[in-house]
N, C-alpha and C positions, 0 to 999 in steps of 0.2 A: 181499394186502399192504396195499392201501388200507384195507380193513376193519380190519386189525390196527392200522394207524396211527391211524385215526379213533377206534377203541375206546380206544386208549391215551391219546389226547388228551382224550377225554371223561372218562376215569378221573382224569386229572391235575386237571382243573377240578373234578370232583366232590369229590375229596379235599381240594383247596385250599379250596373253599367250606365243607365240613364242618369242616375243621381250624381255620378262622379264628376261630370263636366259642369254641373250647376252649383256644386258646393264651392264656396270660395276658399280654396286651400292651395293656391298656386298652380292649379291645373292650367297647362298652356292653351287649352281650348275653352276656358271658362267664359260663359256668357251670363249676365244677370237676367233674372226672370222679368216678365213684364211689370212695369211700375216699381221696380226695385232699383235702389241706389247702391253703389259700392264705393269703397275707398281703400287704396293701398298706399301706405306711407312708408318710406324707406329712409335709412340713414347709413352712410358708408364713408369709409376713408381708405387710404392706401398705406401699405407697409413702409414705403419710403417717404410718405408725406402725411404723417399723423397730425401735422398742424393744419391740414386741409380736410374739411368735412363737407359732404354734400347731402342735403335733405331733399327728397323727392316726394311728389304727391301725384297720384292718379285718381281722378274722381269721375265716375261714370253713372249712366242711367239706362235702364232697359226700356226702350220705347215700346217694344213688343218682345215676345220670346225669341224673335229672330233678328231684331235690330237694336243695337246699343250705340250710344254716343258717349264720348269721354273728353276730358280736358286734363292735361298733365303739365307739370312744371317742376323746376328744381331751383334751389338756392345754394350757392357754394360760399363757404367761409374759410378764410385762410388767416392764421395768426390772430385769432380772437377778433375778427371783424376789422383787422387792419386792412385787409383787402377782401372784398366780397362782391358777389354778382348775383343777379336774378337771371338765371340762364334760360334755357328753352321753355317756351310756352307753346303747347301743341294742342290742336283740336282734331279729334278723329271720330270715325264711325266704323262699325263692323256689322256686316249683314250675313246671316247664316243662310247661304245659298243651297246647301246640301246637308241633309241629315237622314241617313238610312241606317237604322240600328245604331251601332257604335261608331260608324263612319260619319265624319263631319267636315265641312269645308266652309270657310268664310271669305267674303270679299272685304278688303280693308282700304280705307282712304284717310289721309291726314294732311294737315297744314301746320307748319311750325315756324316760329319766330325765335331766333337765337343770335346773340343774347338779348333779353328783354330790357335789362337795365343793369348798370354796374358802376363802380367807382371810376373806371377809366373808359367806360362805354356808355355814353349818354342815352337817355330813353329813346329807343328806336332810332338811333342816329344812323344816317345813311352811310357813314364811313365804317361802321362796326357791325351793323345788324344784317343778318342773312335770313332768307326765307326759303323754306323747303316744302315742296309738294311730294306726297307719297301715295302710291297706289300699289296694291298687291293682293296676295292670297295667303291664307294659312289653312291647314287641314291635317287630319290624321284620324287615329282610332282611339276611342275611349273604352277601355275594358273595365271589368269589375274591380281590378286592383292595380291597373297600370294604364298609362297613356303615352302614346308616341305621336308627335306632331312636327310638321315642318312648315316653314314660311319662306316666301319669296316676295321681296318688296323692291320696287324701283323708285328712286328718288331723284328729284331735280332741285338744285340749290342755286340761288342767285341773290344778288344784293338788292333786288327789287321784286315785289310780289308777282308781278305779271310781265316780267322781262323774260321772254322765251328765246333769246338769241344764243349763239354758241359760246358765249363767255361764261355761262353757268357750268356747274358741276353735275355730272350724271353718275350715279352709283347704285349698286345693288346691295341688299342685305339678304343673304341666304343662310337659313339656320335650321337646326334640328333640336327639339326639346323632348324631355321625357319626365315622367313622374311614376314613382312606385309607392303604393300605399302599404304601410307597415302596421295595419290594424286600424282601430277606430280613430286614433288621434294623430299618429305620426306618419310622415311621408318624406321621401327623398326626391330631390329634383336635380336635374342636370341639363345643361344646354350648351350648344356651341354655335357660333355665327361667324360668317365670313363677310366682310365689307370690301367690295371691289369697285374700282372706278373704270368707266368705259372711255373716258376722254384720252386723246392721244398723248397729252402731257403727263398722264398719270401712270407711267410705266412702273410696275411693281409697287404701287402706292397703297395696296390693300392691306388689311390686317384681320387677324383672327381674335375672337374673344370667347372666353368660356366661363361658365358659372356652375358651381355645385353647392347645394344647400339642403337643409332639413327644416321642415315645418311642423308645428304642433297646432292642431285644431282643438279649440275649446269646445266647439260644436260646429254645426253646419254653416254658421254665419260669421265666425271669428277665427283668425289664426295669427300666430307669430312665427317668424322664421329667421334663421341665421344662415349666412352664405359666405362663400369665398369666391373671388373672381380674378381673372387675369387675362392678358392678351399678348399676342405676338404681332409685330409689324415690321415692314421693310423700312429701315431707316433711310431717309432721303432717296427713296426709290431704288435702293441697292438690292443685291441678291441675297443678303444674309438676314435671317429673322432674328429679332431681338425682343426681349420682354418689354411690354408696353406699360409704363407707369407702375411697375412692381405688382404686388398682389393686393387686391382689394378685399376688405372685410366689411360686412354690413348686416343690418337687421331690417325686417319688414313687419308691418302689422296691417292686416286686411280685415275688412268688415263688410258684410252685405246687410242692407236694411231696407 
């Protein structure tokens, strides 16, 4: 009887740990299952610019349980469409290269165009549009009630897709994210990321960004969330940190189908 009870208890924890990363609830190591689609829609603004709103969309598909592809974009509106833009259009892929128990690691690649189109930025105009290639990794541990994950992404940005000369920008995104489950429906999430430039001209040009939020899961396939975010940056490459664009407030809706 004791062996049966112990085996059942271990099975519950094993299922909980494995399930946490595949439920769409904001988990930083989420991967869709094979032949599953997912969508995460966001809407946010900043405390010092409530006249400006940004709507974002990430749409992905699980090719297999270990490989997912996605496309993401955003539209920004200022003063009731007096000024608006169709910003970044990004195409990406994630491959789960390691999965041992709760330990997981993914390889990441992406290609982005920014801005795509806007009032003052013609459609893919050579004088305004930039192209960014991204490669990196993310990984961490998914437990029964919590997740801790980090990521390291290297980016190359230029005014032409295949221009690899020294005129482009080279920068890193280094981040740490966590999630804490508060029962069946609620979870807390927090993350911090540093963006740093490696080019000689970019002395102290990096910045920090942070986000804290709470999600509510209707079930394993749908969630809504509220969050606040802000950042610190070196103004004009100086030595003093300043708050970047005030505090941001936003909401998200995610679904797996």
